[in-house]
FIVO-154895 format. One record per atom (N, C-alpha, C, O): atom name; z, y, x. Coordinates in Angstrom, 2 decimals. Atoms other than C-alpha are relative to their C-alpha. Example, Ala and Ser with C-alpha at 12.3 -4.5 7.8 and 13.67 -1.06 7.14 Angstrom:
<sites>
+-------+---------+---------+---------+
| atomo |      zz |      yy |      xx |
+-------+---------+---------+---------+
|     N |    0.00 |   -1.19 |    0.89 |
|    CA |    7.80 |   -4.50 |   12.30 |
|     C |    0.00 |    1.20 |    0.90 |
|     O |    0.66 |    1.18 |    1.94 |
|     N |   -0.06 |   -1.19 |   -0.82 |
|    CA |    7.14 |   -1.06 |   13.67 |
|     C |    0.73 |    1.09 |   -0.77 |
|     O |    0.90 |    2.20 |   -0.26 |
+-------+---------+---------+---------+
</sites>
This chain:
<sites>
+-------+---------+---------+---------+
| atomo |      zz |      yy |      xx |
+-------+---------+---------+---------+
|     N |   -1.32 |    0.60 |    0.02 |
|    CA |  -36.42 |   -7.73 |  -30.65 |
|     C |    0.40 |   -0.38 |    1.43 |
|     O |   -0.40 |   -0.94 |    2.18 |
|     N |   -0.50 |    0.27 |   -1.35 |
|    CA |  -34.30 |   -8.07 |  -27.50 |
|     C |    0.39 |   -1.48 |    0.08 |
|     O |    1.04 |   -2.01 |   -0.82 |
|     N |   -0.31 |    1.42 |   -0.16 |
|    CA |  -34.02 |  -11.61 |  -26.18 |
|     C |    1.47 |   -0.20 |    0.36 |
|     O |    2.12 |    0.69 |    0.91 |
|     N |   -1.40 |    0.34 |   -0.29 |
|    CA |  -30.66 |  -13.32 |  -25.85 |
|     C |    0.24 |   -0.02 |    1.50 |
|     O |    1.31 |    0.40 |    1.96 |
|     N |   -0.16 |    0.03 |   -1.45 |
|    CA |  -31.23 |  -13.85 |  -22.12 |
|     C |    0.18 |    1.40 |    0.57 |
|     O |    0.99 |    1.59 |    1.48 |
|     N |   -0.11 |   -1.38 |   -0.47 |
|    CA |  -31.67 |  -10.10 |  -21.58 |
|     C |    1.38 |    0.56 |   -0.32 |
|     O |    2.00 |    1.21 |    0.52 |
|     N |   -1.33 |   -0.49 |    0.40 |
|    CA |  -28.48 |   -9.31 |  -23.50 |
|     C |    1.07 |   -0.64 |    0.89 |
|     O |    2.01 |    0.04 |    1.32 |
|     N |   -0.95 |    0.68 |   -0.88 |
|    CA |  -26.59 |  -11.93 |  -21.46 |
|     C |    0.00 |    0.62 |    1.39 |
|     O |    1.06 |    0.83 |    1.98 |
|     N |    0.10 |   -0.59 |   -1.34 |
|    CA |  -27.87 |  -10.43 |  -18.21 |
|     C |    0.63 |    1.40 |    0.03 |
|     O |    1.29 |    1.76 |    1.01 |
|     N |   -0.59 |   -1.35 |    0.08 |
|    CA |  -26.86 |   -6.92 |  -19.30 |
|     C |    1.52 |   -0.11 |   -0.05 |
|     O |    2.23 |    0.65 |    0.61 |
|     N |   -1.44 |    0.19 |    0.13 |
|    CA |  -23.39 |   -8.17 |  -20.27 |
|     C |    0.61 |   -0.42 |    1.34 |
|     O |    1.67 |    0.07 |    1.71 |
|     N |   -0.50 |    0.45 |   -1.29 |
|    CA |  -22.93 |   -9.93 |  -16.92 |
|     C |    0.00 |    1.15 |    1.00 |
|     O |    0.95 |    1.31 |    1.76 |
|     N |    0.07 |   -1.15 |   -0.91 |
|    CA |  -24.07 |   -6.84 |  -15.02 |
|     C |    1.12 |    1.00 |   -0.31 |
|     O |    1.72 |    1.56 |    0.60 |
|     N |   -1.07 |   -0.93 |    0.38 |
|    CA |  -21.60 |   -4.69 |  -17.00 |
|     C |    1.37 |   -0.53 |    0.43 |
|     O |    2.19 |    0.24 |    0.93 |
|     N |   -1.28 |    0.57 |   -0.41 |
|    CA |  -18.71 |   -7.09 |  -16.33 |
|     C |    0.18 |    0.10 |    1.51 |
|     O |    1.28 |    0.41 |    1.98 |
|     N |   -0.08 |   -0.10 |   -1.46 |
|    CA |  -19.51 |   -7.15 |  -12.61 |
|     C |    0.30 |    1.43 |    0.43 |
|     O |    1.14 |    1.67 |    1.30 |
|     N |   -0.20 |   -1.41 |   -0.34 |
|    CA |  -19.68 |   -3.35 |  -12.47 |
|     C |    1.45 |    0.41 |   -0.25 |
|     O |    2.05 |    1.09 |    0.57 |
|     N |   -1.39 |   -0.34 |    0.34 |
|    CA |  -16.29 |   -3.00 |  -14.19 |
|     C |    0.96 |   -0.68 |    0.97 |
|     O |    1.93 |   -0.06 |    1.39 |
|     N |   -0.91 |    0.72 |   -0.89 |
|    CA |  -14.67 |   -5.66 |  -11.97 |
|     C |    0.03 |    0.62 |    1.39 |
|     O |    1.02 |    0.48 |    2.11 |
|     N |    0.02 |   -0.68 |   -1.29 |
|    CA |  -15.72 |   -3.67 |   -8.89 |
|     C |    0.53 |    1.42 |   -0.12 |
|     O |    1.26 |    1.88 |    0.75 |
|     N |   -0.35 |   -1.41 |    0.15 |
|    CA |  -15.20 |   -0.15 |  -10.23 |
|     C |    1.48 |    0.23 |   -0.29 |
|     O |    2.05 |    1.19 |    0.22 |
|     N |   -1.39 |   -0.23 |    0.38 |
|    CA |  -11.70 |   -0.54 |  -11.69 |
|     C |    0.93 |   -0.06 |    1.21 |
|     O |    1.75 |    0.84 |    1.37 |
|     N |   -0.88 |   -0.03 |   -1.18 |
|    CA |   -9.97 |   -1.61 |   -8.42 |
|     C |   -0.24 |    1.21 |    0.90 |
|     O |    0.71 |    1.76 |    1.46 |
|     N |    0.28 |   -1.17 |   -0.83 |
|    CA |  -11.73 |    1.19 |   -6.55 |
|     C |    0.55 |    1.27 |   -0.63 |
|     O |    0.98 |    2.18 |    0.08 |
|     N |   -0.50 |   -1.19 |    0.69 |
|    CA |  -10.69 |    3.72 |   -9.19 |
|     C |    1.51 |    0.13 |    0.11 |
|     O |    2.05 |    1.23 |   -0.03 |
|     N |   -1.46 |   -0.06 |   -0.09 |
|    CA |   -7.03 |    2.81 |   -8.74 |
|     C |    0.48 |    0.48 |    1.36 |
|     O |    1.67 |    0.76 |    1.52 |
|     N |   -0.39 |   -0.51 |   -1.31 |
|    CA |   -7.05 |    3.90 |   -5.10 |
|     C |    0.39 |    1.47 |   -0.12 |
|     O |   -0.27 |    2.24 |   -0.81 |
|     N |   -0.42 |   -1.40 |   -0.03 |
|    CA |   -5.17 |    7.13 |   -4.51 |
|     C |   -1.00 |    0.80 |    0.82 |
|     O |   -1.30 |    0.42 |    1.96 |
|     N |    0.94 |   -0.79 |   -0.80 |
|    CA |   -7.63 |    9.81 |   -3.43 |
|     C |    0.73 |    0.68 |    1.16 |
|     O |    1.82 |    1.22 |    0.99 |
|     N |   -0.56 |   -0.63 |   -1.18 |
|    CA |   -6.95 |   11.07 |    0.06 |
|     C |   -0.97 |    1.06 |    0.51 |
|     O |   -2.18 |    0.95 |    0.30 |
|     N |    0.85 |   -1.00 |   -0.64 |
|    CA |   -8.25 |   14.13 |    1.85 |
|     C |   -0.64 |   -0.63 |    1.23 |
|     O |   -0.17 |   -1.66 |    1.72 |
|     N |    0.67 |    0.51 |   -1.19 |
|    CA |  -10.61 |   13.58 |    4.75 |
|     C |    0.97 |   -0.01 |    1.18 |
|     O |    1.81 |    0.88 |    1.30 |
|     N |   -0.86 |    0.14 |   -1.16 |
|    CA |   -8.89 |   12.43 |    7.93 |
|     C |   -0.30 |    1.12 |    0.98 |
|     O |   -1.42 |    1.22 |    1.49 |
|     N |    0.20 |   -1.16 |   -0.86 |
|    CA |   -8.41 |   15.55 |   10.04 |
|     C |   -0.30 |   -0.40 |    1.45 |
|     O |   -1.06 |    0.29 |    2.12 |
|     N |    0.19 |    0.40 |   -1.39 |
|    CA |   -8.32 |   13.66 |   13.36 |
|     C |   -1.39 |   -0.58 |    0.23 |
|     O |   -2.07 |   -0.22 |    1.20 |
|     N |    1.27 |    0.69 |   -0.22 |
|    CA |  -11.42 |   11.49 |   12.91 |
|     C |   -1.15 |    0.60 |   -0.79 |
|     O |   -2.31 |    0.34 |   -0.50 |
|     N |    1.04 |   -0.56 |    0.86 |
|    CA |  -13.28 |   13.46 |   10.25 |
|     C |   -0.57 |   -1.03 |   -0.97 |
|     O |   -1.59 |   -0.78 |   -1.61 |
|     N |    0.48 |    1.05 |    0.91 |
|    CA |  -13.66 |   10.23 |    8.25 |
|     C |    0.08 |    0.49 |   -1.43 |
|     O |    1.02 |    1.20 |   -1.79 |
|     N |   -0.04 |   -0.43 |    1.40 |
|    CA |  -14.51 |   10.79 |    4.59 |
|     C |    1.21 |   -0.58 |   -0.72 |
|     O |    1.76 |   -1.60 |   -0.31 |
|     N |   -1.20 |    0.39 |    0.74 |
|    CA |  -11.71 |   10.46 |    2.06 |
|     C |   -0.08 |   -1.45 |   -0.46 |
|     O |    0.92 |   -2.17 |   -0.40 |
|     N |    0.10 |    1.37 |    0.49 |
|    CA |  -13.05 |    7.18 |    0.65 |
|     C |    0.28 |   -1.01 |    1.10 |
|     O |    0.88 |   -2.05 |    0.84 |
|     N |   -0.25 |    0.90 |   -1.12 |
|    CA |  -12.94 |    5.55 |    4.09 |
|     C |    1.49 |   -0.07 |    0.30 |
|     O |    2.03 |   -1.15 |    0.53 |
|     N |   -1.43 |   -0.05 |   -0.26 |
|    CA |   -9.36 |    6.68 |    4.65 |
|     C |    0.75 |   -0.78 |   -1.07 |
|     O |    1.65 |   -1.56 |   -0.76 |
|     N |   -0.67 |    0.69 |    1.11 |
|    CA |   -8.31 |    5.42 |    1.20 |
|     C |   -0.17 |   -1.51 |    0.11 |
|     O |    0.78 |   -2.26 |   -0.11 |
|     N |    0.22 |    1.43 |   -0.12 |
|    CA |   -9.90 |    2.02 |    1.78 |
|     C |    0.78 |   -0.60 |    1.15 |
|     O |    1.27 |   -1.73 |    1.04 |
|     N |   -0.78 |    0.50 |   -1.12 |
|    CA |   -8.20 |    1.64 |    5.16 |
|     C |    1.46 |   -0.13 |   -0.38 |
|     O |    2.11 |   -1.12 |   -0.04 |
|     N |   -1.40 |    0.05 |    0.43 |
|    CA |   -4.80 |    2.45 |    3.64 |
|     C |    0.18 |   -1.14 |   -0.98 |
|     O |    1.16 |   -1.88 |   -0.89 |
|     N |   -0.07 |    1.08 |    0.99 |
|    CA |   -5.47 |    0.07 |    0.72 |
|     C |   -0.01 |   -1.35 |    0.70 |
|     O |    0.77 |   -2.23 |    0.37 |
|     N |    0.10 |    1.27 |   -0.72 |
|    CA |   -6.48 |   -2.71 |    3.12 |
|     C |    1.25 |   -0.26 |    0.82 |
|     O |    1.71 |   -1.40 |    0.90 |
|     N |   -1.17 |    0.22 |   -0.84 |
|    CA |   -3.49 |   -2.15 |    5.39 |
|     C |    1.21 |   -0.40 |   -0.83 |
|     O |    2.07 |   -1.13 |   -0.34 |
|     N |   -1.12 |    0.39 |    0.85 |
|    CA |   -1.05 |   -2.48 |    2.48 |
|     C |    0.03 |   -1.51 |   -0.19 |
|     O |    1.09 |   -2.13 |   -0.14 |
|     N |    0.06 |    1.42 |    0.27 |
|    CA |   -2.25 |   -5.99 |    1.81 |
|     C |    0.05 |   -0.84 |    1.27 |
|     O |    0.18 |   -2.06 |    1.18 |
|     N |   -0.04 |    0.75 |   -1.25 |
|    CA |   -2.25 |   -6.97 |    5.48 |
|     C |    1.42 |   -0.13 |    0.53 |
|     O |    1.66 |   -0.91 |    1.45 |
|     N |   -1.37 |    0.04 |   -0.50 |
|    CA |    1.49 |   -6.39 |    5.96 |
|     C |    0.68 |   -1.32 |   -0.37 |
|     O |    0.40 |   -1.90 |   -1.41 |
|     N |   -0.74 |    1.23 |    0.26 |
|    CA |    3.80 |   -9.38 |    6.21 |
|     C |    1.39 |    0.05 |    0.59 |
|     O |    1.80 |    1.06 |    1.16 |
|     N |   -1.38 |    0.08 |   -0.49 |
|    CA |    7.29 |  -10.52 |    7.15 |
|     C |    0.11 |    0.34 |    1.49 |
|     O |    1.05 |    1.01 |    1.90 |
|     N |   -0.05 |   -0.26 |   -1.44 |
|    CA |    6.49 |  -10.38 |   10.88 |
|     C |   -0.05 |    1.49 |    0.33 |
|     O |    0.61 |    1.94 |    1.27 |
|     N |    0.08 |   -1.44 |   -0.23 |
|    CA |    5.58 |   -6.69 |   10.66 |
|     C |    1.36 |    0.66 |   -0.24 |
|     O |    1.76 |    1.55 |    0.51 |
|     N |   -1.26 |   -0.63 |    0.36 |
|    CA |    8.90 |   -5.83 |    9.02 |
|     C |    1.15 |   -0.42 |    0.91 |
|     O |    2.13 |    0.31 |    1.04 |
|     N |   -1.03 |    0.44 |   -0.95 |
|    CA |   10.97 |   -7.85 |   11.50 |
|     C |    0.06 |    0.92 |    1.22 |
|     O |    1.08 |    1.00 |    1.89 |
|     N |    0.05 |   -0.90 |   -1.15 |
|    CA |    9.89 |   -5.33 |   14.15 |
|     C |    0.78 |    1.30 |   -0.23 |
|     O |    1.10 |    2.01 |    0.73 |
|     N |   -0.73 |   -1.23 |    0.31 |
|    CA |   11.70 |   -2.49 |   12.35 |
|     C |    1.47 |   -0.21 |    0.35 |
|     O |    2.10 |   -1.16 |   -0.11 |
|     N |   -1.38 |    0.11 |   -0.47 |
|    CA |   15.08 |   -1.91 |   14.00 |
|     C |    0.76 |    1.29 |   -0.29 |
|     O |    0.18 |    2.37 |   -0.30 |
|     N |   -0.81 |   -1.21 |    0.15 |
|    CA |   17.96 |    0.48 |   13.31 |
|     C |   -0.12 |    0.89 |    1.23 |
|     O |   -0.16 |    0.40 |    2.36 |
|     N |    0.13 |   -0.96 |   -1.09 |
|    CA |   17.65 |    3.63 |   15.40 |
|     C |   -1.42 |    0.45 |    0.27 |
|     O |   -1.64 |    1.43 |    0.98 |
|     N |    1.39 |   -0.43 |   -0.17 |
|    CA |   13.85 |    3.79 |   15.28 |
|     C |   -0.21 |    1.30 |   -0.76 |
|     O |    0.47 |    1.54 |   -1.76 |
|     N |    0.29 |   -1.22 |    0.75 |
|    CA |   12.42 |    7.15 |   14.24 |
|     C |   -1.21 |   -0.20 |   -0.90 |
|     O |   -1.88 |   -1.23 |   -0.84 |
|     N |    1.05 |    0.11 |    1.00 |
|    CA |    9.90 |    7.82 |   11.49 |
|     C |   -1.38 |   -0.21 |    0.61 |
|     O |   -2.18 |   -0.98 |    0.09 |
|     N |    1.32 |    0.14 |   -0.62 |
|    CA |    6.91 |    8.14 |   13.82 |
|     C |   -0.21 |   -1.41 |    0.56 |
|     O |   -1.33 |   -1.92 |    0.54 |
|     N |    0.10 |    1.38 |   -0.48 |
|    CA |    7.65 |    4.72 |   15.35 |
|     C |   -0.30 |   -0.96 |   -1.16 |
|     O |   -1.10 |   -1.88 |   -1.02 |
|     N |    0.24 |    0.83 |    1.18 |
|    CA |    7.77 |    3.16 |   11.87 |
|     C |   -1.43 |    0.19 |   -0.49 |
|     O |   -2.12 |   -0.78 |   -0.82 |
|     N |    1.38 |   -0.27 |    0.42 |
|    CA |    4.51 |    4.87 |   10.91 |
|     C |   -1.01 |   -0.70 |    0.90 |
|     O |   -2.00 |   -1.24 |    0.42 |
|     N |    0.91 |    0.65 |   -0.94 |
|    CA |    2.85 |    3.53 |   14.04 |
|     C |   -0.05 |   -1.51 |   -0.20 |
|     O |   -1.10 |   -2.13 |   -0.01 |
|     N |   -0.06 |    1.45 |    0.19 |
|    CA |    3.99 |   -0.03 |   13.29 |
|     C |   -0.59 |   -0.47 |   -1.32 |
|     O |   -1.37 |   -1.42 |   -1.36 |
|     N |    0.40 |    0.53 |    1.31 |
|    CA |    3.38 |   -0.36 |    9.56 |
|     C |   -0.72 |    1.00 |   -0.90 |
|     O |   -1.08 |    0.65 |   -2.02 |
|     N |    0.78 |   -0.96 |    0.77 |
|    CA |    1.66 |    2.81 |    8.35 |
|     C |    0.79 |    0.76 |   -1.05 |
|     O |    2.02 |    0.71 |   -1.10 |
|     N |   -0.60 |   -0.84 |    1.04 |
|    CA |    2.31 |    5.12 |    5.42 |
|     C |    0.56 |   -0.85 |   -1.13 |
|     O |   -0.05 |   -1.85 |   -1.51 |
|     N |   -0.54 |    0.71 |    1.16 |
|    CA |    4.56 |    3.93 |    2.58 |
|     C |   -0.74 |    0.40 |   -1.27 |
|     O |   -1.39 |    1.44 |   -1.31 |
|     N |    0.61 |   -0.37 |    1.27 |
|    CA |    3.30 |    3.86 |   -0.99 |
|     C |    0.92 |    0.93 |   -0.80 |
|     O |    0.47 |    1.62 |   -1.72 |
|     N |   -0.94 |   -0.88 |    0.70 |
|    CA |    6.46 |    5.68 |   -2.13 |
|     C |    1.17 |    0.34 |    0.92 |
|     O |    1.52 |   -0.43 |    1.82 |
|     N |   -1.22 |   -0.42 |   -0.70 |
|    CA |    9.43 |    7.62 |   -0.76 |
|     C |    1.00 |    0.41 |   -1.07 |
|     O |    0.67 |    1.14 |   -2.00 |
|     N |   -1.04 |   -0.30 |    0.98 |
|    CA |   12.72 |    7.86 |   -2.66 |
|     C |    1.21 |    0.57 |    0.72 |
|     O |    1.71 |   -0.02 |    1.67 |
|     N |   -1.17 |   -0.68 |   -0.58 |
|    CA |   15.57 |   10.25 |   -1.83 |
|     C |    1.26 |   -0.42 |   -0.75 |
|     O |    1.27 |   -0.44 |   -1.98 |
|     N |   -1.30 |    0.33 |    0.58 |
|    CA |   19.20 |    9.16 |   -2.43 |
|     C |    1.01 |    1.02 |    0.51 |
|     O |    1.51 |    0.91 |    1.63 |
|     N |   -0.90 |   -1.09 |   -0.40 |
|    CA |   21.41 |   12.25 |   -2.36 |
|     C |    1.43 |   -0.48 |    0.27 |
|     O |    2.09 |    0.03 |    1.17 |
|     N |   -1.38 |    0.45 |   -0.17 |
|    CA |   24.69 |   10.35 |   -2.70 |
|     C |    0.25 |   -0.59 |    1.38 |
|     O |    1.33 |   -0.40 |    1.95 |
|     N |   -0.17 |    0.61 |   -1.32 |
|    CA |   24.13 |    8.44 |    0.55 |
|     C |   -0.71 |    0.78 |    1.11 |
|     O |   -0.65 |    0.42 |    2.28 |
|     N |    0.76 |   -0.83 |   -0.94 |
|    CA |   21.99 |   11.14 |    2.19 |
|     C |   -1.02 |   -0.83 |    0.80 |
|     O |   -1.13 |   -0.71 |    2.02 |
|     N |    1.03 |    0.84 |   -0.60 |
|    CA |   19.21 |    8.63 |    2.85 |
|     C |   -1.30 |    0.10 |   -0.79 |
|     O |   -1.31 |    0.55 |   -1.94 |
|     N |    1.31 |    0.06 |    0.64 |
|    CA |   15.52 |    8.24 |    2.06 |
|     C |   -0.60 |   -1.37 |    0.28 |
|     O |   -0.58 |   -1.84 |    1.42 |
|     N |    0.63 |    1.31 |   -0.15 |
|    CA |   13.77 |    4.92 |    1.45 |
|     C |   -1.51 |    0.14 |   -0.05 |
|     O |   -2.06 |    0.82 |   -0.92 |
|     N |    1.46 |    0.10 |    0.00 |
|    CA |   10.13 |    4.33 |    2.35 |
|     C |   -0.34 |   -1.40 |   -0.48 |
|     O |    0.14 |   -2.39 |    0.07 |
|     N |    0.30 |    1.29 |    0.62 |
|    CA |    8.66 |    1.56 |    0.22 |
|     C |   -1.41 |   -0.48 |    0.31 |
|     O |   -2.37 |    0.30 |    0.30 |
|     N |    1.28 |    0.65 |   -0.31 |
|    CA |    5.87 |   -0.87 |    1.11 |
|     C |   -0.12 |   -1.25 |   -0.87 |
|     O |    0.85 |   -1.97 |   -1.07 |
|     N |    0.27 |    1.24 |    0.74 |
|    CA |    4.29 |   -3.61 |   -1.02 |
|     C |   -0.65 |   -0.99 |    0.96 |
|     O |   -1.44 |   -0.62 |    1.83 |
|     N |    0.61 |    1.04 |   -0.84 |
|    CA |    3.39 |   -6.91 |    0.60 |
|     C |    0.18 |   -1.35 |   -0.65 |
|     O |    0.84 |   -1.47 |   -1.69 |
|     N |   -0.17 |    1.38 |    0.45 |
|    CA |    3.15 |  -10.66 |    0.10 |
|     C |    0.83 |   -0.72 |    1.06 |
|     O |    0.44 |   -0.76 |    2.22 |
|     N |   -0.91 |    0.59 |   -0.98 |
|    CA |    6.04 |  -12.53 |    1.72 |
|     C |   -0.49 |   -1.37 |    0.46 |
|     O |   -1.54 |   -1.85 |    0.01 |
|     N |    0.41 |    1.27 |   -0.60 |
|    CA |    5.90 |  -15.79 |    3.67 |
|     C |   -0.13 |   -1.13 |   -1.02 |
|     O |   -0.83 |   -2.11 |   -0.77 |
|     N |    0.08 |    1.01 |    1.05 |
|    CA |    6.37 |  -17.80 |    0.46 |
|     C |   -1.06 |    0.35 |   -1.05 |
|     O |   -1.15 |   -0.29 |   -2.10 |
|     N |    1.12 |   -0.42 |    0.85 |
|    CA |    3.38 |  -16.01 |   -1.12 |
|     C |    0.45 |    0.69 |   -1.29 |
|     O |   -0.26 |    0.65 |   -2.30 |
|     N |   -0.47 |   -0.80 |    1.12 |
|    CA |    5.46 |  -13.89 |   -3.50 |
|     C |   -0.29 |    1.48 |    0.26 |
|     O |   -0.22 |    1.93 |    1.41 |
|     N |    0.12 |   -1.45 |   -0.13 |
|    CA |    4.72 |  -10.21 |   -4.16 |
|     C |    1.40 |    0.55 |    0.22 |
|     O |    2.35 |    0.14 |   -0.45 |
|     N |   -1.31 |   -0.55 |   -0.32 |
|    CA |    7.56 |   -8.18 |   -2.69 |
|     C |   -0.11 |    1.46 |    0.40 |
|     O |   -1.20 |    1.95 |    0.72 |
|     N |   -0.11 |   -1.37 |   -0.48 |
|    CA |    8.68 |   -4.65 |   -1.83 |
|     C |    0.93 |    0.00 |    1.20 |
|     O |    1.97 |   -0.65 |    1.20 |
|     N |   -0.82 |   -0.15 |   -1.20 |
|    CA |   10.02 |   -3.75 |    1.58 |
|     C |    0.36 |    1.47 |    0.11 |
|     O |   -0.51 |    2.33 |    0.01 |
|     N |   -0.46 |   -1.38 |   -0.15 |
|    CA |   12.11 |   -0.61 |    2.05 |
|     C |    0.61 |    0.22 |    1.37 |
|     O |    1.44 |   -0.57 |    1.83 |
|     N |   -0.60 |   -0.45 |   -1.26 |
|    CA |   12.90 |    1.13 |    5.32 |
|     C |    0.85 |    1.21 |   -0.38 |
|     O |    0.36 |    2.15 |   -1.00 |
|     N |   -0.93 |   -1.05 |    0.41 |
|    CA |   15.95 |    3.37 |    4.90 |
|     C |    0.32 |    0.89 |    1.20 |
|     O |    0.77 |    0.43 |    2.25 |
|     N |   -0.24 |   -1.01 |   -1.04 |
|    CA |   16.26 |    6.57 |    6.95 |
|     C |    1.16 |    0.89 |   -0.38 |
|     O |    1.36 |    1.18 |   -1.55 |
|     N |   -1.04 |   -1.01 |    0.25 |
|    CA |   19.23 |    8.90 |    7.33 |
|     C |   -0.63 |    1.39 |    0.11 |
|     O |   -1.84 |    1.51 |    0.33 |
|     N |    0.53 |   -1.37 |   -0.02 |
|    CA |   18.87 |   12.70 |    7.31 |
|     C |   -0.50 |    0.44 |    1.37 |
|     O |   -1.21 |    1.43 |    1.47 |
|     N |    0.52 |   -0.35 |   -1.32 |
|    CA |   18.21 |   12.77 |   11.05 |
|     C |   -1.36 |   -0.65 |    0.27 |
|     O |   -1.97 |   -0.40 |    1.31 |
|     N |    1.30 |    0.64 |   -0.15 |
|    CA |   15.09 |   10.65 |   10.52 |
|     C |    0.02 |   -1.32 |    0.74 |
|     O |   -1.02 |   -1.79 |    1.20 |
|     N |   -0.12 |    1.28 |   -0.68 |
|    CA |   16.41 |    7.44 |   12.07 |
|     C |    0.23 |   -1.13 |   -1.00 |
|     O |    0.87 |   -0.94 |   -2.03 |
|     N |   -0.17 |    1.17 |    0.87 |
|    CA |   16.28 |    3.96 |   10.52 |
|     C |    1.47 |   -0.42 |    0.03 |
|     O |    2.06 |   -0.59 |    1.09 |
|     N |   -1.38 |    0.48 |    0.11 |
|    CA |   19.70 |    2.90 |    9.24 |
|     C |    0.07 |   -1.34 |   -0.72 |
|     O |    1.13 |   -1.97 |   -0.77 |
|     N |    0.00 |    1.29 |    0.69 |
|    CA |   18.65 |   -0.17 |    7.27 |
|     C |   -1.38 |   -0.35 |   -0.51 |
|     O |   -2.32 |    0.45 |   -0.47 |
|     N |    1.23 |    0.47 |    0.61 |
|    CA |   15.94 |   -2.23 |    5.65 |
|     C |    0.34 |   -1.09 |   -0.98 |
|     O |    1.35 |   -1.78 |   -0.83 |
|     N |   -0.24 |    1.02 |    1.01 |
|    CA |   15.68 |   -4.50 |    2.64 |
|     C |   -1.34 |   -0.44 |   -0.58 |
|     O |   -2.28 |    0.35 |   -0.71 |
|     N |    1.20 |    0.55 |    0.64 |
|    CA |   13.06 |   -6.77 |    1.07 |
|     C |    0.43 |   -0.64 |   -1.31 |
|     O |    1.40 |   -1.40 |   -1.36 |
|     N |   -0.32 |    0.52 |    1.32 |
|    CA |   13.06 |   -7.61 |   -2.64 |
|     C |   -1.28 |   -0.53 |   -0.64 |
|     O |   -2.30 |    0.16 |   -0.67 |
|     N |    1.15 |    0.58 |    0.69 |
|    CA |   10.69 |   -9.94 |   -4.48 |
|     C |   -0.16 |    0.66 |   -1.36 |
|     O |    0.82 |    1.00 |   -2.03 |
|     N |    0.28 |   -0.54 |    1.33 |
|    CA |    8.98 |   -8.57 |   -7.57 |
|     C |    0.35 |   -1.02 |   -1.06 |
|     O |    0.17 |   -2.22 |   -0.85 |
|     N |   -0.35 |    0.87 |    1.11 |
|    CA |   10.18 |  -10.00 |  -10.86 |
|     C |   -1.29 |   -0.52 |   -0.63 |
|     O |   -2.19 |    0.26 |   -0.94 |
|     N |    1.22 |    0.61 |    0.56 |
|    CA |    7.58 |  -12.42 |  -12.22 |
|     C |    0.04 |   -0.01 |   -1.50 |
|     O |   -0.90 |   -0.49 |   -2.14 |
+-------+---------+---------+---------+
</sites>
């Protein structure tokens, strides 16, 4: 007969494994970094970590007239890009935690020439 202590230990080990594995499984798989040769998992973890490191100060640096490569250098890759045909613009979206500790989305809006024409920050609905 299996002791209760052993069953408890197995259950705790299983809960710990799931609590670590599930967040890692949600990372988007990336190909290996061509410049550094870093494995895909390293690249994915760096991108995941950088998303959560962004804040209001990072987005204040974005100015109209900047090009896409300047934005990438400042705040990295967006988690999503959305094309708006009616206005001939594309929004790059970033998730972050604002100065008041709310989850928010920040969008950098580019025109068809690849220059920043606007930016907006919206708090997530709770």
